[in-house]
ZATI-776591 format. One line per 8 residues: number of its first residue (from 0); their letters; for each residue x, y, z of N, C-alpha, C. Coordinates in Angstrom, 1 decimal. Example, Ala and Ser with C-alpha at 12.3 -4.5 7.8 and 13.67 -1.06 7.14 Angstrom:
0) as) 13.2:-5.7:7.8:12.3:-4.5:7.8:13.2:-3.3:7.8 | 12.8:-2.2:7.1:13.7:-1.1:7.1:12.9:0.0:7.9
This chain:
0) mpvdtaek) 18.5:31.0:23.8:18.9:29.9:22.8:18.8:30.6:21.4 | 19.9:30.4:20.6:19.9:31.0:19.2:18.7:30.5:18.4 | 18.3:31.3:17.4:17.1:31.0:16.6:17.3:29.7:15.9 | 18.5:29.5:15.3:18.7:28.3:14.5:18.6:27.1:15.3 | 19.1:27.1:16.5:19.1:26.0:17.4:17.6:25.7:17.9 | 16.9:26.8:18.1:15.5:26.6:18.5:14.7:26.0:17.4 | 14.9:26.4:16.1:14.2:25.8:15.0:14.6:24.4:14.8 | 15.9:24.0:15.0:16.3:22.7:14.8:15.6:21.8:15.9
8) tralndtl) 15.6:22.3:17.1:15.0:21.6:18.2:13.5:21.3:17.9 | 12.8:22.4:17.4:11.4:22.3:17.1:11.2:21.2:16.0 | 12.0:21.3:15.0:11.9:20.3:13.9:12.1:18.9:14.4 | 13.1:18.7:15.3:13.4:17.4:15.8:12.2:16.9:16.6 | 11.6:17.7:17.5:10.4:17.3:18.2:9.2:17.0:17.3 | 9.0:17.7:16.3:8.0:17.4:15.3:8.2:16.1:14.7 | 9.4:15.8:14.3:9.7:14.5:13.7:9.5:13.3:14.7 | 9.9:13.5:15.9:9.8:12.4:16.9:8.3:12.2:17.2
16) alnpldak) 7.5:13.2:17.1:6.1:13.1:17.4:5.2:12.7:16.2 | 5.9:12.5:15.1:5.2:12.2:13.9:4.4:10.9:14.0 | 3.2:10.9:13.5:2.3:9.8:13.4:2.6:9.0:12.1 | 3.1:7.7:12.2:3.4:7.0:11.0:2.2:6.7:10.1 | 1.0:6.9:10.6:-0.2:6.8:9.8:-0.7:8.1:9.1 | 0.0:9.2:9.4:-0.3:10.5:8.9:0.4:10.7:7.6 | -0.3:10.4:6.5:0.4:10.5:5.2:0.9:11.9:4.9 | 0.1:12.9:5.2:0.5:14.3:4.9:1.7:14.7:5.8
24) gllrtfgl) 1.7:14.3:7.1:2.9:14.6:7.9:4.1:13.9:7.4 | 4.0:12.6:7.0:5.2:11.9:6.5:5.7:12.6:5.2 | 4.8:13.0:4.4:5.2:13.7:3.1:5.9:15.0:3.4 | 5.4:15.8:4.3:6.0:17.1:4.6:7.3:17.0:5.3 | 7.4:15.9:6.1:8.7:15.8:6.9:9.8:15.1:6.1 | 9.5:14.1:5.3:10.6:13.3:4.7:10.6:13.5:3.1 | 9.6:14.0:2.5:9.6:14.3:1.1:9.7:13.0:0.3 | 10.4:13.1:-0.8:10.6:12.0:-1.8:11.2:10.7:-1.1
32) vgiwvimf) 12.2:11.0:-0.3:12.9:9.9:0.4:11.9:9.1:1.3 | 11.0:9.8:2.0:10.0:9.1:2.8:9.1:8.3:2.0 | 8.7:8.8:0.8:7.8:8.0:-0.1:8.5:6.7:-0.5 | 9.7:6.8:-0.9:10.5:5.7:-1.4:10.7:4.6:-0.3 | 11.1:5.1:0.9:11.3:4.1:2.0:10.0:3.4:2.4 | 8.9:4.1:2.4:7.7:3.5:2.8:7.2:2.6:1.8 | 7.4:2.9:0.5:7.0:1.9:-0.6:7.7:0.6:-0.5 | 9.0:0.7:-0.2:9.8:-0.5:0.0:9.4:-1.3:1.2
40) aetglmig) 9.2:-0.6:2.4:8.9:-1.2:3.6:7.5:-1.9:3.6 | 6.5:-1.2:3.0:5.2:-1.7:3.0:5.1:-3.0:2.1 | 5.8:-3.1:1.1:5.7:-4.2:0.2:6.8:-5.3:0.4 | 7.8:-4.9:1.2:8.9:-5.9:1.4:9.1:-6.4:2.8 | 8.6:-5.7:3.8:8.7:-6.1:5.2:7.4:-6.4:5.8 | 7.2:-7.5:6.5:5.9:-7.9:7.0:5.4:-6.9:8.1 | 6.3:-6.2:8.7:5.9:-5.2:9.7:5.5:-3.9:9.1 | 5.6:-3.8:7.8:5.2:-2.5:7.1:3.8:-2.5:6.6
48) fflpgdsl) 3.0:-3.5:6.9:1.6:-3.6:6.4:0.7:-2.4:6.8 | 1.0:-1.8:8.0:0.2:-0.7:8.5:0.4:0.7:7.9 | 1.5:0.8:7.1:1.9:2.1:6.5:0.9:2.6:5.5 | 0.7:3.9:5.4:-0.4:4.4:4.5:0.0:4.5:3.1 | 0.2:3.4:2.4:0.7:3.4:1.0:-0.2:4.2:0.1 | -1.5:3.8:0.0:-2.4:4.4:-1.0:-2.6:5.9:-0.8 | -2.9:6.3:0.4:-3.1:7.7:0.7:-1.8:8.5:0.5 | -0.7:7.9:0.8:0.6:8.6:0.6:0.9:8.8:-0.9
56) lflagiaa) 0.6:7.8:-1.7:0.8:8.0:-3.1:-0.1:9.1:-3.7 | -1.4:9.1:-3.3:-2.3:10.1:-3.8:-1.8:11.5:-3.4 | -1.5:11.7:-2.2:-1.0:13.0:-1.7:0.4:13.3:-2.4 | 1.2:12.3:-2.7:2.4:12.6:-3.4:2.1:13.2:-4.8 | 1.1:12.6:-5.4:0.7:13.2:-6.7:0.2:14.6:-6.6 | -0.5:14.9:-5.6:-0.9:16.3:-5.3:0.3:17.2:-5.1 | 1.3:16.6:-4.3:2.5:17.4:-4.0:3.3:17.7:-5.3 | 3.1:17.0:-6.4:3.8:17.3:-7.6:3.0:18.2:-8.6
64) spvakeiv) 1.8:18.6:-8.2:0.9:19.4:-9.0:1.2:20.9:-8.9 | 0.6:21.7:-9.8:0.8:23.1:-9.7:0.3:23.8:-8.5 | -0.7:23.1:-7.8:-1.3:23.7:-6.6:-0.7:22.9:-5.3 | 0.4:22.3:-5.4:1.0:21.5:-4.3:1.1:22.3:-3.0 | 1.7:23.5:-3.1:2.0:24.2:-1.9:0.7:24.7:-1.2 | -0.3:24.9:-2.0:-1.6:25.4:-1.5:-2.3:24.2:-0.7 | -2.1:23.0:-1.1:-2.8:21.9:-0.5:-1.9:21.2:0.6 | -0.7:20.8:0.1:0.2:20.0:1.0:1.3:20.8:1.7
72) giqlplsw) 1.7:21.9:1.1:2.7:22.7:1.7:4.1:22.5:1.2 | 4.3:21.6:0.3:5.6:21.4:-0.3:5.4:21.1:-1.8 | 6.5:21.2:-2.6:6.4:20.9:-4.0:7.5:19.9:-4.3 | 7.0:18.8:-4.9:7.9:17.7:-5.3:8.0:17.5:-6.8 | 9.1:17.0:-7.3:9.2:16.8:-8.8:8.5:15.5:-9.2 | 7.6:15.7:-10.2:6.8:14.5:-10.7:7.7:13.5:-11.4 | 8.6:13.9:-12.1:9.4:13.0:-12.9:10.2:12.0:-12.0 | 10.8:12.5:-11.0:11.5:11.6:-10.1:10.6:10.7:-9.3
80) mllvtpic) 9.4:11.2:-9.0:8.4:10.4:-8.3:7.9:9.2:-9.2 | 7.6:9.5:-10.4:7.1:8.5:-11.3:8.2:7.4:-11.7 | 9.5:7.9:-11.6:10.6:7.0:-12.0:11.0:6.1:-10.8 | 11.2:6.6:-9.7:11.8:5.9:-8.6:10.8:5.2:-7.7 | 9.6:5.8:-7.5:8.6:5.2:-6.6:8.3:3.7:-7.0 | 7.9:3.4:-8.3:7.7:2.1:-8.6:8.9:1.1:-8.5 | 10.1:1.7:-8.7:11.3:0.8:-8.5:11.4:0.4:-7.0 | 11.1:1.3:-6.1:11.1:0.9:-4.7:10.1:-0.1:-4.3
88) aiagaqlg) 8.9:0.1:-4.8:7.8:-0.8:-4.6:8.1:-2.2:-5.2 | 8.7:-2.2:-6.3:9.0:-3.5:-7.0:10.1:-4.2:-6.2 | 11.1:-3.4:-5.8:12.3:-4.0:-5.0:11.8:-4.6:-3.7 | 10.9:-3.9:-3.0:10.3:-4.4:-1.8:9.6:-5.7:-2.0 | 8.8:-5.8:-3.0:8.0:-7.0:-3.3:9.0:-8.2:-3.6 | 10.0:-7.8:-4.4:11.0:-8.9:-4.7:11.7:-9.4:-3.4 | 12.0:-8.5:-2.5:12.5:-9.0:-1.2:11.6:-9.9:-0.5 | 10.3:-9.5:-0.5:9.3:-10.4:0.2:9.2:-11.8:-0.5
96) hwlgaryg) 9.2:-11.8:-1.8:9.2:-13.1:-2.5:10.4:-13.9:-2.2 | 11.6:-13.3:-2.2:12.8:-14.0:-1.8:12.8:-14.6:-0.4 | 12.3:-13.8:0.5:12.2:-14.3:1.9:11.3:-15.5:2.0 | 10.2:-15.4:1.3:9.3:-16.6:1.3:9.9:-17.8:0.7 | 10.6:-17.6:-0.4:11.2:-18.8:-1.1:12.4:-19.3:-0.3 | 13.1:-18.4:0.4:14.3:-18.8:1.2:13.9:-19.5:2.5 | 12.9:-19.0:3.2:12.7:-19.5:4.5:11.4:-20.4:4.6 | 10.5:-20.3:3.6:9.4:-21.2:3.6:8.4:-20.8:4.7
104) rplfnrpn) 7.5:-21.8:5.0:6.4:-21.6:5.9:6.9:-21.2:7.4 | 8.1:-21.6:7.8:8.6:-21.2:9.1:8.6:-19.7:9.3 | 8.7:-19.0:8.1:8.7:-17.5:8.2:7.4:-17.0:8.9 | 6.3:-17.8:8.8:5.0:-17.3:9.3:4.7:-18.0:10.7 | 5.6:-18.8:11.1:5.4:-19.5:12.4:5.7:-18.6:13.6 | 4.8:-17.8:13.9:5.0:-16.9:15.0:3.6:-16.6:15.6 | 3.6:-16.2:16.9:2.3:-16.0:17.5:1.7:-14.7:17.0 | 0.3:-14.6:17.1:-0.3:-13.3:16.7:0.1:-12.2:17.7
112) srlfkqey) 0.2:-11.0:17.1:0.6:-9.8:17.8:-0.1:-8.6:17.2 | 0.3:-7.4:17.6:-0.2:-6.2:17.0:0.3:-6.0:15.6 | 1.5:-6.6:15.3:2.1:-6.4:14.0:2.0:-7.6:13.2 | 1.4:-8.7:13.6:1.3:-9.9:12.8:0.1:-10.7:13.3 | -0.7:-11.2:12.3:-1.8:-12.1:12.5:-1.8:-13.1:11.5 | -2.0:-14.4:11.9:-2.0:-15.5:10.9:-3.1:-15.3:9.8 | -4.2:-14.6:10.2:-5.2:-14.4:9.2:-4.8:-13.6:8.0 | -3.8:-12.7:8.2:-3.2:-11.9:7.1:-2.6:-12.9:6.0
120) vdkaeyyf) -1.9:-13.9:6.5:-1.2:-14.8:5.7:-2.3:-15.7:5.0 | -3.3:-16.1:5.7:-4.4:-16.9:5.1:-5.1:-16.2:4.0 | -5.4:-14.9:4.2:-6.0:-14.1:3.2:-5.2:-14.0:1.9 | -3.9:-13.8:2.1:-3.0:-13.6:1.0:-2.9:-15.0:0.2 | -2.8:-16.1:0.9:-2.8:-17.4:0.3:-4.1:-17.7:-0.4 | -5.2:-17.3:0.1:-6.5:-17.5:-0.5:-6.6:-16.7:-1.8 | -6.2:-15.5:-1.9:-6.2:-14.7:-3.1:-5.3:-15.3:-4.1 | -4.1:-15.8:-3.7:-3.1:-16.4:-4.6:-3.7:-17.6:-5.3
128) nkygpaka) -4.4:-18.5:-4.5:-5.0:-19.7:-5.0:-6.3:-19.4:-5.8 | -7.0:-18.4:-5.4:-8.3:-18.1:-6.1:-8.1:-17.5:-7.4 | -7.2:-16.6:-7.6:-7.0:-15.8:-8.8:-5.8:-16.3:-9.7 | -5.0:-17.2:-9.1:-3.8:-17.6:-9.9:-2.7:-16.6:-9.6 | -1.4:-17.1:-9.8:-0.3:-16.3:-9.4:-0.2:-14.9:-10.1 | -0.4:-14.8:-11.4:-0.2:-13.6:-12.1:-1.3:-12.5:-11.7 | -2.5:-12.9:-11.7:-3.6:-12.0:-11.4:-3.5:-11.6:-9.9 | -3.1:-12.5:-9.1:-3.1:-12.2:-7.6:-2.0:-11.2:-7.3
136) vvlarfip) -0.8:-11.3:-8.0:0.3:-10.4:-7.7:-0.1:-9.0:-8.1 | -0.8:-8.8:-9.2:-1.2:-7.5:-9.7:-2.3:-6.9:-8.8 | -3.4:-7.7:-8.6:-4.5:-7.3:-7.8:-4.1:-6.9:-6.4 | -3.2:-7.7:-5.8:-2.8:-7.5:-4.4:-2.3:-6.1:-4.1 | -1.7:-5.5:-5.2:-1.1:-4.2:-5.0:-2.2:-3.2:-4.5 | -3.4:-3.4:-4.9:-4.5:-2.4:-4.5:-5.2:-2.8:-3.3 | -4.8:-3.8:-2.6:-5.5:-4.3:-1.4:-4.6:-4.1:-0.2 | -4.8:-3.2:0.7:-4.0:-3.0:1.9:-3.8:-4.3:2.7
144) ivrtflnp) -2.7:-4.5:3.3:-2.3:-5.7:4.1:-2.0:-6.9:3.1 | -2.9:-7.2:2.2:-2.7:-8.3:1.3:-1.4:-8.1:0.5 | -1.2:-6.8:0.0:-0.1:-6.5:-0.8:1.2:-6.7:-0.1 | 1.2:-6.7:1.3:2.4:-6.9:2.0:2.7:-8.4:2.2 | 1.7:-9.2:2.4:1.9:-10.6:2.7:1.8:-11.5:1.5 | 1.2:-11.1:0.4:1.2:-11.9:-0.7:2.5:-12.2:-1.3 | 3.5:-11.3:-1.2:4.8:-11.5:-1.8:5.6:-12.6:-1.2 | 5.7:-12.7:0.2:6.3:-13.9:0.7:5.5:-15.1:0.5
152) vagvlrmp) 4.2:-15.0:0.5:3.3:-16.2:0.3:3.6:-16.8:-1.1 | 3.8:-15.9:-2.1:4.2:-16.3:-3.5:5.5:-17.1:-3.5 | 6.4:-16.6:-2.6:7.7:-17.3:-2.5:7.6:-18.7:-1.9 | 6.8:-18.7:-0.8:6.5:-20.0:-0.1:5.9:-21.0:-1.0 | 4.9:-20.5:-1.9:4.2:-21.4:-2.8:5.0:-21.7:-4.1 | 6.2:-21.3:-4.1:7.2:-21.5:-5.2:6.7:-21.0:-6.5 | 6.2:-19.8:-6.5:6.0:-19.1:-7.8:7.3:-18.8:-8.4 | 7.6:-19.2:-9.6:8.9:-18.9:-10.2:9.3:-17.5:-10.2
160) akqffiwn) 10.6:-17.2:-9.8:11.1:-15.9:-9.6:10.9:-15.0:-10.9 | 11.1:-15.6:-12.1:11.0:-14.8:-13.3:9.5:-14.4:-13.5 | 8.6:-15.3:-13.3:7.2:-15.0:-13.5:6.8:-14.0:-12.5 | 7.2:-14.1:-11.2:6.8:-13.2:-10.2:7.4:-11.8:-10.6 | 8.6:-11.7:-11.0:9.2:-10.4:-11.4:8.4:-9.7:-12.5 | 8.0:-10.4:-13.5:7.2:-9.8:-14.6:5.9:-9.2:-14.1 | 5.2:-9.9:-13.3:3.9:-9.4:-12.9:4.0:-8.4:-11.7 | 5.1:-8.6:-11.0:5.4:-7.6:-9.9:5.7:-6.2:-10.6
168) viggilwt) 6.5:-6.2:-11.7:6.8:-4.9:-12.3:5.5:-4.3:-12.9 | 4.6:-5.1:-13.5:3.4:-4.6:-14.0:2.5:-4.0:-12.9 | 2.3:-4.8:-11.8:1.5:-4.4:-10.7:2.1:-3.2:-10.0 | 3.4:-3.2:-9.8:4.0:-2.1:-9.2:3.9:-0.7:-9.9 | 4.0:-0.8:-11.2:3.9:0.5:-12.0:2.4:0.9:-12.0 | 1.5:0.0:-12.2:0.1:0.4:-12.2:-0.3:1.0:-10.9 | 0.1:0.4:-9.8:-0.3:0.9:-8.5:0.3:2.2:-8.1 | 1.6:2.3:-8.2:2.3:3.5:-7.7:2.0:4.7:-8.7
176) dgivlagw) 2.4:4.5:-9.9:2.2:5.6:-10.9:0.8:5.9:-11.2 | -0.1:4.9:-11.1:-1.5:5.2:-11.4:-2.1:6.1:-10.3 | -1.8:5.8:-9.0:-2.4:6.6:-7.9:-1.7:8.0:-7.9 | -0.4:8.0:-8.1:0.3:9.3:-8.1:-0.3:10.2:-9.2 | -0.5:9.7:-10.4:-1.1:10.5:-11.5:-2.5:10.9:-11.2 | -3.2:10.0:-10.5:-4.6:10.4:-10.2:-4.6:11.6:-9.2 | -3.7:11.6:-8.2:-3.6:12.8:-7.3:-3.1:14.0:-8.1 | -2.2:13.9:-9.0:-1.7:15.0:-9.8:-2.8:15.6:-10.6
184) alakqitn) -3.6:14.7:-11.3:-4.7:15.2:-12.2:-5.8:15.8:-11.4 | -6.1:15.3:-10.2:-7.3:15.8:-9.5:-7.0:16.9:-8.5 | -5.7:17.3:-8.4:-5.4:18.3:-7.4:-6.1:19.6:-7.6 | -6.1:20.1:-8.9:-6.8:21.4:-9.2:-8.3:21.3:-8.9 | -8.9:20.2:-9.2:-10.3:20.1:-8.9:-10.6:20.1:-7.4 | -9.7:19.6:-6.6:-9.8:19.6:-5.1:-9.8:21.1:-4.6 | -8.9:21.9:-5.2:-8.9:23.3:-4.7:-10.1:24.1:-5.2 | -10.7:23.6:-6.3:-12.0:24.3:-6.8:-13.2:24.0:-5.9
192) vippekid) -13.1:22.8:-5.2:-14.2:22.4:-4.4:-14.1:22.8:-2.9 | -12.8:22.7:-2.4:-12.6:23.0:-1.0:-11.8:24.3:-0.9 | -12.4:25.3:-0.1:-11.7:26.5:0.1:-10.3:26.3:0.7 | -9.3:27.2:0.4:-7.9:27.0:0.9:-7.8:26.9:2.4 | -8.7:27.7:3.1:-8.6:27.7:4.6:-9.1:26.5:5.2 | -9.8:25.6:4.4:-10.3:24.4:5.0:-9.6:23.1:4.4 | -8.6:23.3:3.6:-7.9:22.2:3.0:-7.4:21.2:4.0 | -6.8:21.7:5.1:-6.2:20.8:6.1:-7.3:19.9:6.7
200) syiipvtl) -8.5:20.4:6.9:-9.6:19.6:7.5:-10.2:18.6:6.6 | -10.1:18.8:5.3:-10.8:17.9:4.3:-9.8:17.0:3.5 | -8.6:17.4:3.4:-7.7:16.7:2.4:-7.6:15.2:2.7 | -7.4:14.8:3.9:-7.2:13.4:4.2:-8.5:12.6:4.0 | -9.7:13.1:4.5:-10.9:12.3:4.1:-11.1:12.2:2.6 | -10.9:13.3:1.9:-11.1:13.3:0.4:-10.1:12.3:-0.2 | -8.8:12.3:0.2:-7.8:11.4:-0.3:-8.3:10.0:-0.1 | -8.7:9.6:1.1:-9.1:8.3:1.4:-10.3:7.9:0.6
208) livllsal) -11.2:8.8:0.4:-12.4:8.5:-0.4:-12.1:8.2:-1.8 | -11.2:9.0:-2.4:-10.8:8.8:-3.8:-10.0:7.5:-4.0 | -9.2:7.2:-3.0:-8.4:5.9:-3.1:-9.4:4.7:-2.9 | -10.4:4.8:-2.0:-11.4:3.8:-1.9:-12.2:3.6:-3.1 | -12.6:4.6:-3.8:-13.4:4.5:-5.0:-12.5:3.9:-6.1 | -11.2:4.2:-6.2:-10.4:3.6:-7.2:-10.2:2.1:-7.0 | -10.2:1.7:-5.8:-10.0:0.3:-5.5:-11.3:-0.5:-5.4 | -12.5:0.2:-5.5:-13.8:-0.4:-5.3:-14.0:-1.6:-6.2
216) pimievgr) -13.7:-1.5:-7.5:-14.0:-2.7:-8.4:-13.2:-3.9:-8.0 | -12.0:-3.7:-7.5:-11.2:-4.9:-7.1:-11.7:-5.4:-5.8 | -12.2:-4.5:-4.9:-12.7:-5.0:-3.6:-14.0:-5.8:-3.8 | -14.8:-5.4:-4.8:-16.0:-6.1:-5.1:-15.7:-7.5:-5.6 | -14.7:-7.6:-6.5:-14.3:-8.8:-7.1:-13.8:-9.8:-6.0 | -13.0:-9.2:-5.0:-12.5:-10.0:-3.9:-13.6:-10.5:-3.0 | -14.6:-9.6:-2.8:-15.8:-9.9:-2.0:-16.6:-11.0:-2.6 | -16.7:-11.0:-3.9:-17.5:-12.1:-4.5:-16.8:-13.4:-4.4
224) gyadrrrs) -15.4:-13.4:-4.5:-14.7:-14.6:-4.4:-14.8:-15.2:-3.0 | -14.8:-14.3:-2.0:-14.9:-14.7:-0.6:-16.3:-15.3:-0.4 | -17.3:-14.7:-0.9:-18.7:-15.2:-0.8:-18.8:-16.5:-1.4 | -18.2:-16.7:-2.6:-18.3:-18.0:-3.3:-17.6:-19.1:-2.5 | -16.5:-18.7:-1.8:-15.8:-19.7:-1.0:-16.7:-20.2:0.2 | -17.3:-19.2:0.8:-18.2:-19.5:2.0:-19.4:-20.4:1.5 | -19.9:-20.1:0.3:-21.1:-20.8:-0.2:-20.7:-22.2:-0.5 | -19.5:-22.4:-1.0:-19.0:-23.8:-1.3:-18.8:-24.6:-0.1
232) ramaaprr) -18.3:-23.9:1.0:-18.1:-24.6:2.2:-19.4:-25.0:2.8 | -20.4:-24.1:2.8:-21.7:-24.4:3.3:-22.4:-25.6:2.6 | -22.2:-25.7:1.3:-22.8:-26.8:0.5:-22.0:-28.1:0.8 | -20.8:-28.0:1.1:-20.0:-29.2:1.3:-20.3:-29.8:2.7 | -20.7:-29.0:3.7:-20.9:-29.5:5.0:-22.0:-30.5:5.1 | -23.2:-30.3:4.5:-24.2:-31.3:4.5:-23.8:-32.7:3.9 | -22.9:-32.6:2.9:-22.5:-33.8:2.3:-21.6:-34.6:3.2 | -20.8:-33.9:4.0:-19.9:-34.6:5.0:-20.8:-35.3:6.1
240) ddva) -21.9:-34.5:6.5:-22.8:-35.1:7.5:-23.5:-36.3:7.0 | -23.9:-36.3:5.7:-24.6:-37.5:5.2:-23.7:-38.7:5.1 | -22.4:-38.5:4.8:-21.4:-39.6:4.7:-21.2:-40.1:6.1 | -21.1:-39.2:7.1:-21.0:-39.7:8.5:-22.1:-40.5:9.0
């Protein structure tokens, strides 16, 4: 078999065996186009909630840094990343809002499966009602799963398209470019801490840790809101019993 054919076959096999949850593998295989497609799918299609948006964005920032090839194995242009990535995330969310406004609650009338659970919709609707439309649209960007389902929920609940677009743009830019720039800025520090020969073993855990820390304040706020809701329900239960 000619060398070129063998290499093409090997590349095809690697692509077919690619784990969709492996942010580094996705980045090395599909580059910028992969980032843009995943940003659109995760925010616009309800089946895209499982995609590794946060870790992919952070690694994308590393891939645009001076030490990109040492850590990720490829070099990507930062300018195109900062320009097009938020556009794709914003466009995906707009699609989600349009679908919710167009089809209403029947959009969610489906049995639970590996790719859909009614509780995802319930959580998104809770955050929407708890924090109000504007704050919910921005905060949801930093919460996996919720950022996928809140957009159609906003459409179902008739959030005005103009208002949604404004806060969608703000949240989309903060989320995508914020995490990309964090990866770009911290890339050199990562190579100072982790030896080059051990990068592959540590880069994904380090990436997930940094993303988790960046979203921690939002997660704490959401946790407090959930606790308040449970407390309110617990206090309301005895009153209903007394009335009965």
